C-alpha positions as CSV (number, residue, x, y, z in Angstrom):
1,M,153.9,111.7,211.6
2,G,155.4,108.8,212.7
3,K,158.4,109.0,215.6
4,S,160.7,106.4,216.6
5,P,163.0,106.7,220.2
6,L,166.4,106.3,220.1
7,T,169.2,106.1,222.9
8,W,170.2,109.9,223.4
9,K,172.2,111.4,220.5
10,P,173.4,114.9,220.2
11,W,171.6,115.0,216.3
12,A,168.6,113.9,217.6
13,H,167.0,116.6,220.3
14,F,164.0,115.5,222.0
15,R,164.6,114.8,225.7
16,R,167.3,115.2,227.9
17,T,168.1,111.6,228.5
18,K,166.0,110.0,225.1
19,S,166.5,111.0,221.5
20,A,163.9,110.3,218.6
21,V,163.6,111.2,214.8
22,K,159.9,112.0,213.1
23,M,158.9,111.0,209.8
24,H,156.3,113.7,209.0
25,T,154.3,112.2,206.0
26,L,151.9,113.4,203.6
27,L,149.8,110.6,201.8
28,N,148.0,110.5,199.0
29,L,144.2,108.5,200.4
30,C,143.7,107.7,196.6
31,G,146.4,105.0,196.5
32,N,147.8,105.0,200.1
33,I,151.0,106.5,198.8
34,P,153.3,108.8,200.6
35,E,153.6,112.0,198.4
36,F,155.9,114.1,201.2
37,I,158.5,112.7,203.4
38,L,160.4,114.9,205.7
39,I,163.0,113.2,208.5
40,T,163.6,115.9,211.7
41,E,164.4,115.5,214.8
42,G,162.0,114.4,217.7
43,N,161.7,118.0,219.2
44,V,160.3,119.6,215.8
45,H,156.2,120.3,215.9
46,D,154.3,119.0,213.3
47,V,152.5,121.9,212.7
48,N,156.1,123.1,211.0
49,V,156.2,120.6,208.4
50,L,153.2,122.6,206.9
51,D,155.7,125.4,205.7
52,H,157.3,123.1,204.1
53,I,154.5,121.3,202.0
54,I,153.3,123.2,198.5
55,P,149.4,123.1,198.1
56,L,147.8,121.7,195.4
57,P,144.7,123.7,194.6
58,G,141.6,121.7,194.7
59,A,143.3,119.6,196.9
60,Y,142.0,118.3,200.4
61,Y,144.6,118.0,203.1
62,V,143.4,116.3,206.2
63,M,144.6,116.4,209.5
64,D,144.8,116.2,213.4
65,R,144.5,118.8,215.9
66,A,148.2,118.8,215.9
67,Y,148.6,121.1,212.8
68,L,145.7,123.4,214.2
69,D,147.9,126.9,213.0
70,F,145.3,129.2,211.7
71,E,148.2,131.1,210.2
72,R,149.3,128.1,208.3
73,L,145.2,127.3,207.6
74,Y,144.6,130.4,205.8
75,T,147.5,130.0,203.7
76,L,146.2,126.8,202.5
77,H,143.0,128.4,202.0
78,T,144.2,131.4,199.8
79,L,146.1,129.0,197.6
80,N,142.9,127.5,196.8
81,A,142.8,124.4,198.8
82,Y,141.1,122.8,201.4
83,F,141.3,121.1,204.6
84,V,139.4,119.3,207.0
85,T,140.7,119.0,210.9
86,R,139.5,118.7,214.2
87,A,138.8,121.9,216.7
88,K,140.3,122.0,219.9
89,K,138.5,122.0,223.0
90,N,139.3,125.7,223.7
91,F,138.0,126.7,220.4
92,Q,136.6,130.4,220.3
93,F,134.0,130.8,218.0
94,Q,131.0,133.2,216.9
95,R,128.2,131.6,215.1
96,R,126.9,132.8,212.3
97,Y,124.4,130.5,210.7
98,S,123.5,127.3,211.1
99,H,122.4,124.6,208.1
100,S,120.1,122.5,208.8
101,V,121.0,119.0,209.3
102,D,119.9,115.0,209.3
103,R,120.7,114.2,212.8
104,S,120.0,110.2,211.9
105,T,123.1,110.2,209.9
106,G,125.6,111.4,213.2
107,I,125.4,115.6,212.2
108,I,124.4,116.8,215.2
109,C,125.2,120.5,213.9
110,D,126.6,122.5,210.6
111,Q,127.6,126.0,211.5
112,T,129.2,129.1,209.9
113,V,131.4,130.5,212.3
114,V,134.1,133.4,212.5
115,L,136.6,133.1,215.2
116,T,136.7,135.4,218.3
117,G,140.3,135.0,219.3
118,F,142.7,138.2,219.0
119,Y,145.4,136.2,217.3
120,P,143.1,133.4,215.6
121,K,141.1,136.4,214.0
122,R,143.7,138.2,212.5
123,N,145.2,135.2,211.2
124,Y,142.4,133.6,209.9
125,P,139.7,136.8,209.2
126,E,137.3,134.5,206.6
127,T,134.5,132.4,207.8
128,L,135.1,128.7,208.8
129,R,132.9,125.9,208.8
130,R,132.1,123.8,212.2
131,I,130.7,120.6,212.1
132,K,130.1,118.7,215.2
133,Y,129.5,114.8,214.7
134,R,128.3,111.6,216.5
135,D,129.9,108.6,215.2
136,P,128.8,105.1,215.4
137,D,130.9,104.6,218.8
138,G,129.4,107.3,220.6
139,R,132.2,109.8,220.5
140,V,131.1,113.3,219.6
141,L,133.8,114.9,217.1
142,V,134.0,118.0,216.1
143,F,135.6,119.5,212.5
144,L,136.9,122.6,210.9
145,T,137.0,123.2,207.2
146,N,137.1,125.5,204.7
147,D,134.7,124.0,202.4
148,F,131.2,124.8,202.4
149,S,129.9,122.9,199.2
150,I,130.1,119.5,200.2
151,P,127.8,118.0,202.2
152,A,128.6,117.4,206.2
153,L,128.8,113.8,206.4
154,L,130.9,113.8,203.7
155,V,133.4,116.1,205.7
156,A,132.9,113.2,208.7
157,D,134.0,110.6,206.2
158,L,137.1,112.6,204.7
159,Y,138.4,112.8,208.2
160,K,137.8,109.1,208.5
161,G,140.7,108.7,205.8
162,R,143.0,109.9,208.1
163,W,142.9,106.8,209.8
164,Q,145.0,105.1,206.3
165,I,148.4,107.4,208.1
166,E,147.9,105.8,210.9
167,L,147.7,102.1,209.4
168,F,150.6,103.3,207.2
169,F,152.8,104.0,210.1
170,K,152.1,100.7,211.7
171,W,152.2,98.6,208.6
172,I,155.7,99.9,208.1
173,K,156.9,99.1,211.9
174,Q,155.6,96.2,211.6
175,H,156.4,94.6,208.5
176,L,159.8,96.6,207.1
177,R,161.7,96.1,210.4
178,I,162.0,99.8,211.6
179,K,161.3,99.0,214.9
180,A,164.9,99.0,215.6
181,F,167.9,100.9,214.2
182,F,170.9,99.2,213.2
183,G,173.0,102.5,213.3
184,T,172.5,105.3,215.0
185,S,174.2,108.0,213.3
186,A,172.1,110.5,211.6
187,N,172.9,109.2,207.9
188,A,172.3,105.6,209.0
189,V,168.5,105.8,210.7
190,K,167.7,108.0,207.5
191,T,169.0,105.3,205.1
192,Q,167.2,102.6,207.2
193,I,164.0,104.7,207.1
194,W,164.5,105.7,203.2
195,I,165.0,102.2,202.5
196,A,161.9,100.9,204.1
197,I,159.8,103.7,202.2
198,C,161.4,101.9,199.2
199,V,160.6,99.0,199.9
200,Y,157.1,99.9,200.4
201,L,156.2,102.0,196.9
202,L,158.0,99.1,195.4
203,V,155.6,96.6,196.9
204,A,152.8,99.2,196.2
205,I,153.3,100.1,192.5
206,T,154.0,96.5,191.6
207,K,150.6,95.5,193.2
208,K,148.8,98.5,191.4
209,Q,150.4,97.8,187.7
210,L,149.9,94.1,188.2
211,K,146.5,94.2,189.4
212,I,147.4,91.9,192.4
213,D,144.4,90.7,194.5
214,R,146.6,90.1,197.4
215,S,147.5,92.5,200.7
216,L,151.3,94.1,200.4
217,Y,151.9,92.1,203.8
218,T,151.1,89.1,201.8
219,I,153.0,89.9,198.7
220,L,156.1,90.8,200.9
221,R,155.5,87.1,202.4
222,Q,155.7,85.3,199.0
223,T,159.0,86.9,198.3
224,N,161.1,85.2,201.0
225,M,160.8,82.3,198.8
226,D,162.1,83.4,195.9
227,R,165.0,86.3,197.1
228,F,167.3,85.4,194.9
229,D,165.7,83.5,191.7
230,I,165.5,85.9,188.2
231,Q,162.3,85.9,186.6
232,S,159.9,88.1,185.3
233,V,157.9,89.9,188.2
234,P,154.5,88.6,186.2
235,A,155.2,85.0,185.9
236,W,156.4,85.2,189.4
237,F,153.4,86.1,191.0
238,N,151.1,84.3,188.5
239,R,152.4,81.0,190.2
240,W,151.2,82.0,193.4
241,S,148.0,83.0,192.5
242,N,147.5,79.3,190.6
243,G,147.0,78.1,194.2
244,D,150.9,77.2,195.1
245,E,151.4,77.3,198.9
246,L,151.9,80.5,200.7
247,P,155.1,80.9,202.6
248,D,155.4,80.6,205.9
249,A,154.6,84.1,207.9
250,T,157.2,83.4,210.6
251,K,160.3,82.7,208.8
252,P,162.1,86.0,208.1
253,W,162.1,87.9,204.6
254,V,163.8,90.2,202.1
255,L,162.7,92.4,199.5
256,A,163.3,90.1,196.4
257,A,165.5,91.1,193.2
258,C,163.3,90.8,190.5
259,R,163.6,91.8,186.6
260,T,160.5,92.3,184.3
């Protein structure tokens, strides 16, 4: 989820004197490609977006604590999807079984638990897996998942992959000039966001299909040099791979119009 502030606008409710929009995103970590995007007002809680996602059986959904809703997580479970999230500090549970762990890997405990709170227990009546992990920086994290088959350390590694969504939003804001909006109407703001997403997807697809060994930002820098040049995309990138000088990163850029 990403949030961008606006001056107060009646269509983007957030606070009394400030408006905002949220871009809720489901990112495929296999290729860092967004599979689902929903743009809402800033006061829409993150967890409500789970109602708009169609779970894929066998897929893993990695979420932070803002999406911890046991009724919705149980829906994922009943649809044969897996989830990995973090437990809140007031998480109430009863331990059923403790599995043996190798503490040298950072895993402190691996437990099978049931919920004890009235509403959580009613909304998620089956067992959960609770894993406590200490990362290399000394932080202790507690994960919850419905997958009992994979190693505990893999659960921690899956959650580490969630950082890619943070990098995705950082990349969008820094390199696609979405820090400020050119218009403040609902249509103008959403159009600018969707244009930024389309640019990201075009560059990511080009990088993958042409097997370009450059970062997405470097590719965008290169487009600035030939914004009005018409040539094939492979020939355009091959010119840079032959040792030509990279463009100046301080100059503004736009996505080039190229044809294949």
